[in-house]
N, C-alpha and C positions, 0 to 999 in steps of 0.2 A: 289774657283768656280766649279772646276771637282767635287768636293765631294756633292756639292749643285746637279748638274746635275745627278750624279750617285743615289743622294737620290730620284730626282724626277723620273727617268726611273723605280727606283725599287717600287715607290709608284705607278705608271702608271702600270708596272706590276703585283701588288698585287690586284689594281682596276680591273683591265682586267680578272683575276684569279678568284676575287670574283664573277665578273658578269657572267663569264664561270660556276661557280660552280653549278648554275640553270638557265636554260632559258625555257620559254614557247614560245611556236610556232607551226606551222602547218607542217604536211609533205608534201612536193612538189614532191618526187619521192621515188618508191620502186622498190628493185629487190631483187629476191631470188638466193642465190649464197654460195655453200660450205655447203650446207643443213642449211642455219639460212638465216633470213629475215636482208636486210639494209635499211635504209630510209636515205634520206635528208630533212633536217628541216631548216625552214626559221623563222626568229624573226624577223618582220616589215612588212613594207608598201610593198615591191615588193615580191610578191609571184610566181616569176619565179624561176627553179630549179638553183643550184650553178652552175655556169660555162655558163649560158645564157643570152642573153640580154632583159631586161625589155621590153614589149609592150609600155609603156612610155618612152623610150628613156634613161632610167636608170636614171630618176630624183629621183627615192627613195632609190637607191642603197647604198646612204650614210647611211642612217636610219635602214640597214636591216643587220641582221647577217645570215649568208649562210654558213650550216656545209658542210663539204665532208660526204662522205658514212660512216655511224655510225651502229652498231648492234641494232637491235630490242629487248629490253628486254625481256628474256624469263619467262614465268609463272612458267614452272616446266621444268625440266631438269633432275630428280633423275628416280625413279624407275617409277612414273606416268609423263607421258608427254603430254604437251597440247600445242596445235599451236592456236594461235588467229592474224589472220596476219594483217598488217599495212593497211591503206587505206590512197590514198591521200586527203588531206582536213582533215584530223583528227588533234585536239587540240592535241599536246603532251607536254612533258616535259622532256628535255634533262638534266641529272645528269654527272659531270664531276669529276673524282678523281683530286684532288688536282687544280682545276679549267681548266684543260687541255682538250681541245675540242677532241684531239686525242685520249683519253681513253674515251669517254663519252658512255654511252648508252641512249637510248631513250625508253619512256614506256609511255602509255597513260595516259591521264589527265582528268580533269572532262568534264560533259558535257556541252552543248552549245545550244544556240537558232537552230541554223543549225544543231545541232548533238545531240537531245533529247535522255535522257533515254528512252527505248524500255517499260518501266513499272515504277509504282509508289506505291507498296505494300510493305509494310515494312517485312511481313511475308513470301514472295514468290522468287522463284528466275524464273527470265526471260532469255532466251537466243533466240537471234535473228538473223538470217543470210541474209543478204538482198543481191541484185543483185550488183555486182562490181559497175554498173553505176545506180543504182536505183534513186540517187539523182543529175542526171543531166548527168551524162556520164563522163569518164575518162578525156575528153578534157574538157568539161564544167566546171568540178571543178576549173580550173586555171582562174575563172573569165572573165573578158573581154578580153580573151587572142585573141579573133577572131570571128567573126560571124559565118563563116563556122563550126568550131569546136564545138562552143556551140550549133547549130542545130543539128550537128549529135550525141551529146551527150545526145540532148534532146529526139531525135527519139530512142535512146538506152534504154533510162529510163524504159519504161516500154514495152518491146517488148513481142511478143505472147508467147516465148520459156522461159519467165524468171520466177522464184521462189523465194516466202519468204519461210522460215522455221522457225516455233516459238517453244519452247520448255519452258513450264511452269512448276516448281515444287513448291509445297507446301508439308506441313507435311504429308498431305494424298491423293495428286494428282499428276500424272505426266500426261501431255497434251501436244502431239506432234501435230502442225498443218503445212502441207505443203500446202501453196496455189498459184495457177497459175495465174500469173498476165497478164493481157491483155492491150492493148495501147488504151486508151480511147479517147475522142473526145477533153475532156479537155486538156489532154497530149499532143496532135497535135497541139492544138491553142497555148500552152506553147513552142512546137518546133518549131513554126515559129515566134514566138516573140523573142526566144533567137537567130535564125537565123538573125534577123534585124540588130543587131549591139549589141555593148558593153553597152550601157545606159539601153537598155531594159533587157540585159541580169542582170544588176546589180539591175534594179528594181523588177525583180521577184526573184532574189537570196534575195534581204531584205525580201520578205515574206515567204522563203521557210522553214523559222522554226517551222511557225504556222502549216503551210500547212503538213510538216513531221510529227509533234506531231499527227495530225491527222490520217496520214497513217500507224503509227506505231501503233495503239492502236490493242489490242489482238483481231483476229478475233472471232466471236461469230458462231459456228458451232453448227448447230441442233444435238442433240443427236439422233434423230428417223428417220431424214431424210439425214441428212448431209447436204453437200454444194457444189455449182456449183465450179468446177474446185479446188477443195480441198480435200485432204487425211489428214484425224485424227486418231492418235492412242491416246485413253485416258485410264488411269491405277488409278483407285482411291481403296481406303479400301473396297470397296464392288462390284466391276464389272469392266470387261477391254471390252472397245469397240473400234471398226474401223469401220470406214465408208470412202467408196471413192465416190467423186463426190454427187449428188443429186439424192436420191432415185435409186443408183446403187448398188454397193456392201456393205453389212451391216452385220456387227457379233457382238454379245454380250455375254458376259461370265460372270456368277454369281454364287453364292452358290446353286441357285435353277436349272439352264438350261444352255443351249447354245445355241443361235439363230442366225443362218446364212441365208440370204436372199438376191436375186437379185432384184431390182426395188421396188416399194411401197407395201407396207403392204397388203398381200393377192393378188396380182397382177401379180407375176411371182414367180421365184424359191424362194423357203423357207423351211429351214431345222430346225427344232425344236428337241431339245433332253434334257430329265429333268429326274426326279427319276421314273416317271411311262411310258414314250413311249419314241421312237423316230419317228419324223415324217416328209416325205418328202413331198411337195405339190408343185404343177406347176400350173400356170395359174386360179387362182381364183378357187380353188378346182375342176378344170376340170381334173385332175389327181393327186391323192394322195395315198400315201403308209405310212402305220401306224405299226410299232412294239410296243408292249407291252411284258409283261411277260406272258402272258395267250396267245394272237393271232397275227396274222398278217392279216392286212387288205388291200386290193387293192382296191382303187374306183377310178370310172371315172365319172366325174359329179357330181351333189348333192347326197343326200341320196337315193332319188328314182330313180336313173340310176344304171348303172352295178357297182356290189362290189362283190368280193371276201374276205370271212373271213376264215382263216386257224389257227384250233387250234388244241390241241393234240389229240383228237377224232374225229373231223370230219372236212369236207370241205363244207363251204356253199355260193352258187353263186346266188344272186337274180337280179332280172332287173326290175324296177319299183316298188320297195318296197317289204317288205315282204308278204303283200296280192296280189301280182301280180305274176310274175315268179319267182320260186324259186326250187333250185336241192341242196340235202344234200347228202353227200358222207361221210358213217362210213365204219367200217371195216367190217360189217355184212349186210349191206342193201345200195340201192339207192333209194332215195325219190324224185320224181318230183310232183311239186304242182303248178296249176295255180288258185288262187285263194282261196277261202276258202272249197271248195266243190271237185273240180277237183284234183284227186292224179293217180300217178303210184309208186307203191312200187315193189322193185324187189331184193330179196332175193335170195340165193344158192337153196333153195327149191322149191319157187312159186314165180309168177308175179301176182300182184295184181293191175287191173285196175279200176278205179271208176271215174265216170262222173257225174257233177253236174244235169243233165238232159237227158243226151245222150253219149253212149260210143258205141266204135264199134273195132272189131277186124277180121282179115283177113288172110286167107294165099291162094295163087294159084288162085286169083279172085273169092274166095267164103268168103264171110263175115258174122260174126253174129252182128247184130246190136241191142241194146238194148235203146229203147226211150219211153217215157209214158208209164210205166209198163209193157211193150210187150218187148218179145224176137223174133226176127224177123230171120231164120237160112236159111243159103244158100244163102242170096241176093248178086246181083252182084257188089255192090257198098257200100262205108260206110254207106251211108245215105239211102240204098234200104228197101222196106217195102213188106214183103211176103205176098200174098192173102189168104194162105189156111190155116186153123187152124189145130193144130197138134191133132189126134183123140187119146185121152186116154181111160181106162176102163171105166172110168166116163162119157166117152163123149167128145165133142170139147173142148180142152182147150181155156180157155180165154186169157192166158198169153203168149203163145207159138205159133208161127206163121212158115210154113216153105213155099220155093219155090222148088215145085217139078218138 
């Protein structure tokens, strides 16, 4: 009879070891200690951590396996090290050497309705870093453990300072998206429902999978404008793109150019560099500087406003376009023009003054005034007219008049 009992105990031990070889469950607690992660895992109905009383009075305790602290399986601990921390509520697999839980490690298991995959394409790698309490809060993950804790978790789910980071990689694209989350009206209503009691919390959790699946869709961020409360860095085989917010900071680099701007296109600060030029522009052409291999241009306003062009041979300043005010500096002369016919040329040897129909030059209150084909000498002001004709050998001049 003793042999039968011993055999029965041996069979029970073997069955227990076989059951403990691999177990599926959920993480109920986590900690970081001695430079590594540890978790507690439960397999059954009672989802309270080991050593704690169930909110239901312990009725499900007999059908629940509760582990002690177990090490979280490392993805890599060689030359390349990578940390992917565990999270409460995550579905996991416990593996035991010889079926002994004290020698077990815990590793991530498959996706489920409330923990969906962040992506479904077969030729892409997607990483998603969510808020710690994105899916209902640290306390909210324990199910109907209490109305107040569930409410607090709901409020923390989408706070104003929460961010989600997406990293999407394909054979020719590397796309990083960091998006700030805000508490919406919908999430506030859910928080109130969650605080109302365990039954409402369970009803909300029963629909959590579909809602989270929608949440986890990769954001679509405009390449030209960006998106509100979003930062993106996108690298492809053709270009590198960076945007912060919508119509805020923007930069794009490709084989042909580097384009950096702040604000909407042609509205605020804009810097463009390509093979032919470097162009800096502010406030929709209000102020613009452009460098090329041949010249340097500084412009204020549209083309018919103030503009200065520097070349190797001269400096040209215009106001109102080429047919309005214009000054040209060269190493030999300075030329000032107004319209097509009025011109002043200054050189080392002489000064030329030409008016379209009227010109004056004066020193110490005495003026020479040329107008209407006549020259008026010694007049008192630039527009003065002399009353007396100058006498020549041929008689009184019809061209020259003087103030005597």
